[in-house]
N, C-alpha and C positions, 0 to 999 in steps of 0.2 A: 429618732436615733435608733438604729438597726445594728444588732451585733451579731456576728457570724455564729454559727453553731458549731459547737464542739464536735470534730469528727470522733466516732467510737474507739478508733484506733490512736487517737491523739492522747498523750498521757497528760493529764491536769491535776492540780492541787486544788482542793476546794476547801474554802472557808467562809463563814457566815459573819456579817456584820452584825453588831450588838442593836438592841433595840432602841438604844440611845446613843447618838453621835453630835454631841454639841462642844461648844468651845472648852467647856469645863472637863470634859473626858477625851477630848480630841488627842492629845499628847500620849494618853495612856493607850488608847485604842491603836494608834499608830504604832507605837513601840511594840506592844503585842502582836500585832498582825506582821510587822516585819520581821521580827524574831521568830515567829511561827513559819512563815513563809520562806524564809532564808533555809531553812532546815530541810526543805522538799525540793528535789531537783527538776521536777516536771517544767517543761518550757511554758505551759500555760496555766495561769492562776485565775481561778473561777471564784469571784467573791458574791455571794448570794445575800441580797439585801431584803430578804423577804421579812425578816423579824425587824427591820428598822421602823419606828414610829415616830420619835421625837429627834429631830435633826434639825441643825442650821446650816450657814454655808460652811461651817467648820468641815462638815462632811465631805463637800466638794474638795477642800484643801487636802485633807487626809487622803482621799482618792488619788488626787493629782501627785502627791509625794509618794504614795506607796507605787503609783504607775512608774514614777521616775526611777525609783529604786530596782523595780523589776526590769525595767528597760536597762538598766545599767548592768544587770547580771544576764542581759540576753532572753529574758522572759516576756510574756505579753499578760495583760490584764483583760478579763472579761467580767462584766457586772451583769448579774442576773437578778430578776424581780425586784429591780428599782421601784421604788414608790415614785408615783406621778409627779409629785412635789419635788423630788430630788432631779428628776429628768427635767424639770423646768427651772430649776437651779442652774443646772448644768449648761443648759441652752442660755439662759439669762447671761452667765458669764463667759459665754462664747467658747466652751471648751467640748462641745459634744462629740467633735471629731477625736478628740483625746480620750474621752471616756465614754464610748458607745454602751448603751445600756438598752 
């Protein structure tokens, strides 16, 4: 899974995924990220997954829903520093083209 680099001149909003993203907190994380990112006008949203340590398939669902919301606003989503296991889940579910990391 390859993600295009952000051009230095391209405005972007950067947000970080939490350390934990499981089914128990997925709704809260999605709500927080949706609200936070809706307030920023940049056309590209970069999610840094470097802190993500504990997660399940709910993480993929949150990322897909967030991508859908952003696309509806004419924005794109880029995922950085995705853990290997998250990349494997994305591939397993066949959504690698939707969530390049």
